[in-house]
C-alpha positions in Angstrom: 131.3 128.6 109.9 133.3 131.7 110.8 132.6 134.4 108.3 135.8 135.0 106.3 137.4 138.4 107.0 140.2 140.1 105.2 142.0 142.0 108.0 143.3 145.5 107.3 147.1 145.5 107.4 148.2 147.0 110.7 151.7 147.6 112.0 151.8 147.0 115.8 155.5 146.2 116.1 157.7 148.8 117.8 161.4 149.1 118.5 162.7 150.4 121.8 164.0 153.9 121.7 163.0 156.6 119.2 165.0 155.3 116.2 163.2 153.0 113.7 163.6 151.9 110.1 162.5 154.7 107.8 160.0 152.6 105.8 160.2 150.8 102.5 162.5 151.8 99.6 161.2 153.8 96.7 160.8 152.4 93.2 164.4 153.3 92.3 165.9 152.4 95.7 165.7 155.9 97.2 165.1 156.6 100.9 163.9 159.6 102.8 165.8 161.4 105.7 169.1 160.3 104.3 168.5 156.6 104.9 170.1 153.7 103.1 168.1 151.1 101.2 168.5 147.4 102.0 167.5 146.1 98.6 167.1 142.5 99.7 164.5 143.5 102.4 163.2 146.6 100.7 163.8 148.6 103.9 165.4 152.0 104.5 167.7 152.5 107.5 169.3 155.4 109.3 173.1 155.5 109.0 174.5 155.1 112.5 178.0 155.8 113.7 180.4 152.9 114.4 179.8 150.9 117.5 182.0 151.5 120.6 182.9 149.2 123.4 180.0 148.5 125.7 181.9 150.2 128.7 182.1 153.5 126.8 178.3 154.2 127.5 176.9 155.1 130.9 174.6 153.6 131.9 175.5 150.4 130.2 173.4 149.7 127.1 170.9 146.8 127.1 171.8 143.7 124.9 169.3 144.9 122.3 171.1 148.3 122.1 174.5 149.3 120.8 177.0 151.8 122.4 177.9 154.6 119.9 179.2 158.1 120.1 175.6 159.2 120.3 174.9 157.0 123.2 172.8 153.8 123.3 170.9 153.3 120.1 168.7 150.4 118.9 170.8 147.5 117.6 168.0 146.2 115.4 166.5 148.1 112.5 163.4 145.9 112.5 161.8 142.8 113.9 159.8 141.3 111.0 157.4 138.4 111.2 156.4 136.1 108.3 153.5 135.6 107.5 153.2 139.4 107.5 150.6 141.6 109.0 147.2 141.0 107.4 148.4 137.6 106.1 146.1 134.7 105.5 146.9 131.0 106.2 145.1 127.8 105.6 144.6 124.5 107.4 147.3 122.6 109.2 150.6 123.6 110.8 151.7 127.1 109.8 155.4 127.9 109.5 156.2 131.2 111.2 159.4 133.0 111.1 160.7 136.1 112.9 163.8 138.0 112.0 165.9 140.5 113.9 167.4 142.9 111.3 170.6 144.5 112.4 171.2 148.2 111.9 174.0 148.6 109.3 177.4 148.8 110.9 176.5 147.2 114.2 177.7 143.9 115.5 175.4 140.9 115.8 174.1 140.2 119.3 171.1 137.9 118.9 169.3 136.3 121.8 169.0 132.5 121.9 165.2 132.7 121.6 162.4 135.1 121.0 159.1 135.0 122.9 156.2 133.9 120.7 152.6 134.5 121.7 149.3 134.0 119.8 145.8 134.8 120.9 142.5 135.3 119.1 141.5 138.8 118.4 138.6 138.3 120.8 140.9 137.1 123.6 140.4 133.4 123.1 143.3 130.9 123.0 145.4 130.9 119.9 146.7 127.4 119.6 150.1 125.9 120.1 153.4 127.5 119.0 156.6 125.4 118.9 159.9 127.3 118.3 162.5 125.8 116.1 166.3 126.2 116.0 167.5 129.7 115.2 170.3 130.9 112.9 171.8 134.4 112.4 168.8 136.3 113.6 166.2 134.0 112.1 163.7 132.4 114.6 161.4 129.8 113.0 158.3 128.3 114.8 155.4 126.0 114.0 151.9 127.3 114.8 148.9 125.0 114.9 145.7 127.2 114.9 142.7 125.9 116.8 140.4 126.8 113.9 139.2 129.6 111.6 139.4 133.1 112.9 141.6 136.3 113.2 144.6 135.9 115.5 147.3 138.2 116.9 150.7 136.7 116.7 153.5 138.4 118.6 157.3 137.9 118.4 159.3 139.7 121.1 162.8 140.0 122.4 163.0 138.0 125.7 164.2 141.1 127.7 161.7 143.8 128.7 162.0 146.9 126.6 163.3 145.0 123.6 161.7 145.0 120.2 158.3 143.4 119.7 156.1 142.9 116.6 152.5 141.8 116.5 150.7 140.9 113.3 147.1 140.1 112.5 146.7 136.8 110.8 143.4 135.3 109.4 143.1 131.5 109.4 140.9 130.3 106.7 140.5 126.5 106.3 137.4 126.5 104.1 137.9 126.1 100.3 136.1 128.4 98.0 132.9 127.2 96.4 131.7 127.9 92.8 128.4 127.8 91.0 128.8 126.4 87.5 126.1 127.3 85.0 126.0 125.8 81.5 123.6 128.0 79.4 120.9 126.4 77.4 121.9 125.4 73.9 120.1 127.2 71.1 120.2 124.7 68.2 117.5 126.6 66.3 114.0 125.8 65.3 113.1 123.5 62.3 113.2 125.6 59.1 112.3 124.6 55.6 112.5 120.9 56.2 115.7 121.1 58.3 115.9 120.0 61.9 118.7 121.4 64.0 118.0 120.1 67.5 118.9 116.5 68.1 115.6 114.7 68.7 117.4 112.3 71.0 118.9 115.1 73.2 117.2 118.5 72.3 119.2 120.4 74.9 122.6 119.4 73.7 125.4 121.6 72.3 127.0 120.4 69.1 130.4 118.8 69.2 131.8 121.5 67.0 130.6 124.5 69.2 132.2 126.7 71.9 130.1 126.7 75.0 130.4 129.8 77.3 130.3 128.2 80.8 129.5 130.8 83.6 131.2 130.6 87.0 130.2 132.5 90.1 131.5 132.7 93.6 131.0 134.8 96.7 134.4 133.9 98.1 135.7 137.1 99.7 139.3 136.0 99.8 139.7 134.8 96.3 143.4 134.4 95.4 145.2 136.2 92.7 145.7 133.1 90.5 143.0 132.8 87.8 140.2 130.3 88.1 140.5 127.5 85.5 138.1 125.2 83.8 138.6 122.0 81.9 136.3 119.6 80.0 136.5 115.9 80.8 135.0 112.7 79.5 135.7 109.1 80.5 138.3 109.0 77.7 140.3 112.1 78.6 140.2 115.9 78.8 140.5 119.0 76.8 142.8 122.0 77.4 142.6 124.0 80.6 141.3 127.5 80.0 141.2 130.6 82.3 138.0 132.0 83.6 137.6 135.5 82.4 135.6 138.1 84.4 132.3 139.3 82.9 132.7 142.3 80.6 132.6 145.7 82.3 129.0 146.7 82.8 127.6 143.2 82.6 125.3 142.3 85.4 127.0 140.2 88.1 124.8 138.7 90.9 127.7 137.4 93.0 131.1 138.5 94.4 132.8 137.3 91.2 131.3 136.4 87.9 133.3 134.9 85.0 133.0 132.9 81.9 135.1 130.0 80.4 134.8 129.4 76.7 135.1 125.7 76.2 135.9 124.0 72.9 133.6 121.0 72.8 135.7 119.3 70.0 138.8 119.0 72.3 138.1 116.2 74.7 137.9 112.6 73.4 134.2 111.8 73.0 133.4 108.2 72.1 129.7 108.6 71.8 127.2 110.1 69.3 125.4 112.0 72.1 126.2 112.2 75.8 127.7 114.4 78.4 131.0 116.2 79.2 131.9 117.3 82.7 133.1 120.9 83.3 135.6 121.0 86.2 136.3 124.4 87.7 139.2 125.0 90.0 140.2 128.0 92.1 142.3 128.9 95.1 141.8 131.5 97.9 144.5 133.6 99.5 145.0 131.0 102.2 145.9 128.4 99.5 142.7 126.4 99.9 141.8 124.8 96.6 138.1 124.6 95.7 136.6 122.6 92.9 133.1 122.5 91.4 131.7 120.9 88.3 128.9 121.1 85.9 127.6 119.0 83.0 127.3 119.8 79.3 125.0 117.8 77.0 126.8 117.2 73.8 125.7 115.7 70.4 127.2 115.1 67.0 123.9 115.9 65.4 124.4 119.0 63.2 121.2 118.9 61.2 118.8 116.7 59.2 117.0 117.8 56.0 113.9 116.0 55.0 112.9 115.9 51.4 109.2 115.1 51.2 108.2 112.2 49.0 111.7 111.5 47.9 113.8 108.4 47.6 117.6 108.8 47.6 119.9 106.2 46.2 122.7 108.4 44.7 125.7 109.5 46.7 125.7 113.3 47.3 128.5 115.4 45.8 130.1 118.3 47.6 131.0 121.6 45.9 134.2 123.4 46.3 132.7 125.5 49.2 131.0 122.6 50.9 127.5 122.9 49.2 125.8 119.5 49.3 124.3 118.4 46.0 121.7 115.7 46.4 119.8 113.8 43.7 116.5 112.2 44.4 114.0 109.9 42.7 110.3 109.1 43.2 111.0 105.4 43.6 109.9 104.6 40.0 112.9 106.5 38.6 110.9 108.7 36.4 110.8 111.9 38.4 112.8 113.6 41.1 115.0 116.6 41.9 118.5 117.9 42.1 119.0 120.0 45.3 121.7 122.2 46.7 122.0 122.5 50.5 124.3 124.9 52.2 126.7 123.6 54.9 124.1 124.9 57.4 121.3 122.8 55.9 119.4 125.5 54.0 118.0 124.8 50.6 119.9 127.1 48.1 118.0 125.8 45.1 116.0 122.8 43.9 115.6 121.8 40.3 112.7 119.6 39.1 115.2 117.8 36.8 113.7 114.3 37.0 115.0 111.2 38.7 118.7 111.4 39.6 119.8 107.8 40.1 123.4 108.1 39.1 125.5 110.1 41.6 126.2 113.6 40.4 129.7 115.0 40.0 131.0 118.6 40.4 133.3 120.3 37.9 136.1 122.7 38.5 135.4 126.2 39.7 134.6 128.6 36.9 135.0 132.4 36.8 133.1 134.1 39.6 133.2 131.0 41.8 130.5 129.2 39.7 130.7 125.4 39.5 128.8 123.0 37.3 126.9 120.1 38.9 126.6 117.3 36.3 123.7 114.9 36.4 121.9 112.5 34.2 118.2 112.6 35.2 115.1 110.9 33.7 111.8 112.7 33.6 109.0 110.4 32.5 110.6 108.4 29.8 113.0 111.1 28.7 116.7 110.7 29.9 119.1 113.6 29.4 122.5 114.6 30.6 123.7 118.1 31.5 124.6 120.3 34.4 123.1 122.8 36.8 124.9 126.2 37.1 125.5 126.6 40.9 124.8 130.3 40.6 121.2 130.2 39.3 120.1 126.6 39.7 119.0 126.2 36.0 119.5 122.9 34.3 121.3 122.9 30.9 120.8 119.9 28.7 124.0 119.4 26.6 123.3 116.4 24.5 120.2 115.0 22.7 117.6 113.6 25.0 116.8 109.9 24.8 113.2 109.0 24.9 112.7 105.5 26.2 111.3 104.2 29.5 113.9 101.4 29.4 116.9 103.7 29.3 118.5 105.1 32.4 121.9 106.3 33.6 122.2 104.1 36.7 125.9 104.3 37.6 127.9 107.3 38.7 129.3 109.9 36.3 133.1 110.4 36.2 134.9 113.6 35.4 138.3 114.5 34.0 140.2 117.4 32.5 141.1 116.1 29.1 143.4 117.8 26.7 141.7 116.7 23.5 140.1 118.9 20.8 139.1 122.4 21.9 137.7 121.5 25.4 139.0 120.3 28.7 136.3 119.4 31.2 134.8 116.0 30.2 132.2 113.9 32.0 131.6 110.3 31.2 128.6 108.0 31.7 126.7 105.0 30.3 123.1 104.8 29.2 122.0 101.4 30.4 119.3 99.8 28.2 120.3 101.8 25.1 121.8 99.9 22.1 123.6 97.4 24.3 124.9 100.0 26.7 125.9 103.4 25.3 129.1 105.1 26.6 129.0 108.9 26.3 131.2 111.9 27.0 129.9 115.3 27.7 132.2 118.3 26.8 130.2 121.5 27.4 132.9 123.9 26.4 133.1 122.7 22.8 131.3 124.1 19.8 127.7 123.1 19.2 128.6 120.2 16.9 127.0 117.3 18.8 129.6 114.8 17.4 132.3 116.8 19.2 130.2 117.9 22.2 128.7 114.5 22.9 130.7 111.6 21.5 129.2 108.2 22.0 129.9 104.5 21.4 127.4 101.7 21.7 127.4 98.1 22.7 129.8 98.6 25.7 127.5 96.7 28.0 125.4 98.1 30.8 127.3 99.2 33.9 126.7 96.9 36.8 124.5 98.1 39.6 125.6 99.1 42.1 128.7 100.2 40.3 130.6 103.2 39.2 133.0 104.6 36.6 136.6 105.6 36.9 138.3 108.3 34.8 142.0 107.9 34.4 144.0 109.9 31.8 141.9 110.0 28.6 140.3 106.6 29.5 137.4 105.3 31.6 137.2 102.0 33.4 134.0 100.3 34.5 132.5 97.0 35.4 129.8 95.8 33.1 126.8 93.6 33.9 128.1 90.9 31.6 130.9 90.2 34.2 133.8 92.1 32.7 136.1 95.0 33.4 136.3 97.3 30.4 138.3 100.4 29.4 137.6 102.9 26.6 139.5 106.1 25.6 138.7 109.2 23.6 140.9 109.9 20.6 143.1 113.0 20.4 140.4 114.9 18.7 138.0 114.1 21.5 135.2 112.7 19.2 135.6 109.0 19.0 136.0 106.1 21.6 138.3 103.1 21.2 138.3 100.0 23.3 141.5 99.7 25.4 141.0 96.4 27.1 138.4 93.9 28.3 139.0 91.4 31.1 136.5 88.8 32.3 135.9 88.3 36.0 136.1 84.6 36.2 134.2 82.9 39.1 135.6 79.4 38.6 138.9 78.9 36.9 137.7 75.6 35.4 134.7 77.2 33.9 135.7 80.6 32.2 132.1 81.1 31.2 130.9 81.6 34.7 131.5 85.3 35.4 131.2 87.6 38.5 129.1 90.7 38.6 131.4 93.6 39.5 130.5 96.1 42.3 131.9 99.6 42.5 135.6 100.1 42.0 138.5 101.9 43.6 142.0 102.5 42.2 145.4 102.7 43.9 149.0 102.2 42.7 148.2 101.5 39.1 145.5 98.9 39.9 141.8 98.7 40.2 140.1 96.9 43.1 136.5 95.8 43.7 134.1 93.0 44.4 133.0 90.3 41.9 129.7 88.8 43.0 128.0 85.5 42.4 126.6 84.2 45.7 129.1 81.9 47.5 131.5 82.2 44.6 132.0 85.9 45.2 135.6 87.2 45.2 137.4 90.4 45.9 139.7 91.2 42.9 142.5 93.5 41.8 143.5 94.1 38.2 146.1 96.4 36.5 144.6 99.7 35.2 146.3 99.0 31.9 144.5 95.7 31.5 147.7 93.9 30.8 147.0 91.0 33.1 144.0 89.0 34.3 142.6 90.0 37.7 143.9 88.4 40.9 141.3 87.1 43.4 140.7 87.0 47.1 137.7 84.6 48.0 135.1 86.0 50.4 132.2 83.5 50.0 129.8 86.4 50.4 128.5 89.2 48.1 130.7 92.3 48.3 129.6 95.9 48.5 131.4 99.1 47.4 135.1 99.5 47.9 137.4 102.3 49.3 141.1 102.4 49.9 142.7 104.0 52.9 146.2 104.4 54.3 146.4 103.0 57.8 150.1 102.1 57.9 150.0 101.0 54.3 147.3 100.9 51.7 144.3 98.9 52.7 141.1 98.2 50.7 137.9 97.6 52.5 134.3 96.6 51.5 131.3 95.3 53.3 130.0 91.7 52.9 126.4 90.5 52.8 127.2 88.1 55.7 127.7 91.1 58.0 131.5 91.4 57.8 133.9 94.2 56.9 136.4 92.7 54.5 139.9 94.1 54.6 142.7 93.5 52.1 146.3 94.7 52.5 147.5 95.9 49.2 151.1 95.5 50.1 151.1 91.8 51.1 147.6 90.5 50.1 146.6 89.7 53.6 142.9 89.6 54.3 140.7 89.9 57.3 136.9 89.7 57.9 135.7 91.8 60.7 132.3 91.1 62.3 129.9 94.0 62.0 127.3 92.7 64.5 124.6 91.8 62.0 124.9 95.1 60.0 125.4 94.6 56.3 127.6 97.3 54.8 126.8 97.8 51.1 127.9 101.4 50.6 131.6 102.4 50.4 133.3 103.1 53.8 134.8 106.6 54.2 138.3 107.1 55.4 138.7 110.3 57.5 141.7 111.9 59.1 143.1 110.8 62.4 142.6 107.1 61.5 138.8 106.9 61.5 136.8 104.8 59.1 133.1 105.6 58.8 130.6 102.9 57.7 126.9 102.9 57.0 124.6 99.9 57.4 122.0 98.8 54.9 120.2 96.6 57.5 119.1 99.2 60.1 120.8 102.4 59.0 123.5 102.3 61.7 126.3 104.7 61.0 129.6 103.8 62.8 132.9 105.5 63.5 135.7 102.9 63.7 139.3 103.4 65.0 140.9 101.0 64.4 138.8 99.0 62.0 137.9 96.4 64.6 136.7 98.9 67.2 133.5 101.0 67.1 134.2 104.3 68.8 130.5 105.4 68.5 127.5 104.8 66.4 124.3 106.6 65.4 120.9 104.9 64.5 119.6 106.9 61.6 116.3 105.0 61.7 116.2 104.4 57.9 118.1 102.4 55.4 121.1 104.2 54.1 120.9 105.1 50.4 124.1 106.0 48.6 127.5 106.1 50.1 128.5 108.7 52.6 130.8 111.6 52.1 133.0 113.8 54.4 133.9 117.5 54.4 135.7 120.1 56.5 133.6 121.9 59.1 132.4 125.1 57.5 130.5 128.2 58.2 127.1 128.7 56.6 128.5 130.5 53.6 131.2 127.8 53.0 134.3 129.3 54.6 136.3 126.9 56.9 135.2 126.9 60.5 137.8 127.0 63.3 136.6 123.8 65.0 139.0 120.9 64.6 136.3 118.6 63.3 134.5 117.6 60.1 131.0 116.8 58.9 129.9 113.5 57.6 127.0 113.5 55.2 124.7 110.4 55.0 121.5 110.0 52.9 118.7 107.6 53.6 116.4 106.0 51.1 113.4 107.7 52.6 114.6 111.2 51.6 116.7 112.4 54.5 120.1 114.0 54.5 122.0 113.8 57.8 124.9 116.1 58.7 127.0 114.6 61.6 129.9 116.2 63.4 132.9 113.8 63.4 136.4 114.0 64.7 138.1 113.8 61.3 138.8 117.1 59.8 137.9 116.0 56.3 138.9 113.1 54.2 142.2 111.4 54.7 144.4 113.1 52.0 146.9 110.3 52.2 144.3 107.7 51.2 144.4 106.7 47.5 140.6 106.3 47.3 139.0 107.4 50.6 135.3 107.2 49.5 133.0 106.3 46.7 134.1 108.0 43.5 137.4 108.9 45.1 136.8 112.5 46.3 134.1 114.8 47.7 133.2 116.0 44.2 132.5 112.5 43.0 134.9 112.8 40.1 135.9 109.1 40.1 139.3 110.4 39.1 142.5 109.6 41.1 144.1 112.8 39.8 141.5 115.0 41.5 143.0 116.4 44.7 141.4 115.2 47.9 139.9 118.3 49.7 142.4 119.4 52.4 141.1 121.0 55.6 143.9 123.1 57.2 
């Protein structure tokens, strides 16, 4: 292939006689030697006296001259050729145009044709030239070059002695080529039980990262337009970005070295791990477009933290800056830990609190950014309730311990800000196995009087497992293991509970004594929703939060898991079924749908994220799926272990908790064998329009519909 050469611009054209154009105009339209600037052409001309009759000059002037009082002078100020001298053209027919430019004040006298000639600069043939119709001094032609090379193209007046211009043109038909280099991803080495590289694709970049793709080329005739790069997948592409030259002083081993910073969260990516194509596009001065591509390995794996010897059944709670609070048990529910993990997967603290079976909840931010993490652990046979101060990781027991191996807080805690007595922050729970089920409230900001600080009431029934507790106003709502929905409220002094209502979950209308076991609940629009279970008699139900009417039922014929409520074109409640279905209920019209989940049983509460995604976790094989819409699985991840508690979803954050710029979120899932998974998803946090987007309503696990859903701007 002919080596590409950028010819030095050379002016070979000449006009007959000694008068010529005076050059180009200055920046402000000025001309030397008293010339006049033709702004349109950017040329300076000598002012010539008015033209006389041709017979006034002896000898008679040539047609390319004009008769003036100074004798015969050049009629034309210039003969220009486009493309100009030093120009570069690409493949195919080239449009050439010559123009005879009149001296100002002289009459037009244009020949019918100009003579066009073209040869290689080494004397070889220059290809065909076909003149076109001329108009007002313009002479077009079509030139078909015989191939790459440097050519001399001449346009001349047909009469000897007339003006003639020759330009050097370079023909370049070869597109530029580029080398695309994707640097190796540095996920980080395992540290403190946390694995950062995806075991299934260790070389992959994370979906929430920016990859600096390097582009090199030795193209000598690179055009002025910037090189561009774009990420593509089978489902679409991201935004086009310009390639920026290496920083000054950086080592470049090619004619041009640049970098394109590609946002991996932009292209649609319907996979947990896979590849994205980087397409680079550039143009040389001849207009030839070259493209090259590279491949980026991409994963949604952010990290996994392994807690040795632990079993996790509780749903993690998230702090106000994205700290992940995880409760563990030893499997016998008599020992375990409460841990705090940073958004980057580092252990901030771990408290040997005892077995944490009930999902923890996080209080409001206190002075200095401190938050309380409430839990009800059991160590040995001693159960207690209290909180861990997020600043120092020390557990504070608030109420009297309960010493009995048969007593355990199994269901989630619930939190509210209650204006009663002298305190506000209030946490509710139930001791199962103690005096027929003991409902308690924890109010750490009150005086030390335990009656005020830890009010209780007995014989409320054990909370069903799996189940939860809702806080609404000054009341709590829960499903009891004796097949009932119950509500209790604290009095205005904040020291005594009163029963608000008690509704049975009837399995068979003809036999009111056969009751359903409630699963975890969700609330929306003044009603509570959930599953009532009794084998083939199982039903999904809704009931008014004020307890004023009996529940309404939707038969499922299969045991029902935990419930969440989203807002895809109207409020929709969803829960998994034991027959491997996802059950959907439209709250507006009561319509139902059972969606096949391909053998995966969904027991934990589905999570509603932004952009219409629903995230589900399987209890059969630990498969985590992203669905949009509900019937379609966009991608899935095999965790390899049975999922423990329900999943939760947060914004994408920096290690210290500030919001990251990536337009993505992080889904947290725990497995029964003590693993915490952080997965990059395309939802930037929970769906704030959903009434109850996850287990216990919000990322803090308050179980309170008045708690704001974390917004990720």
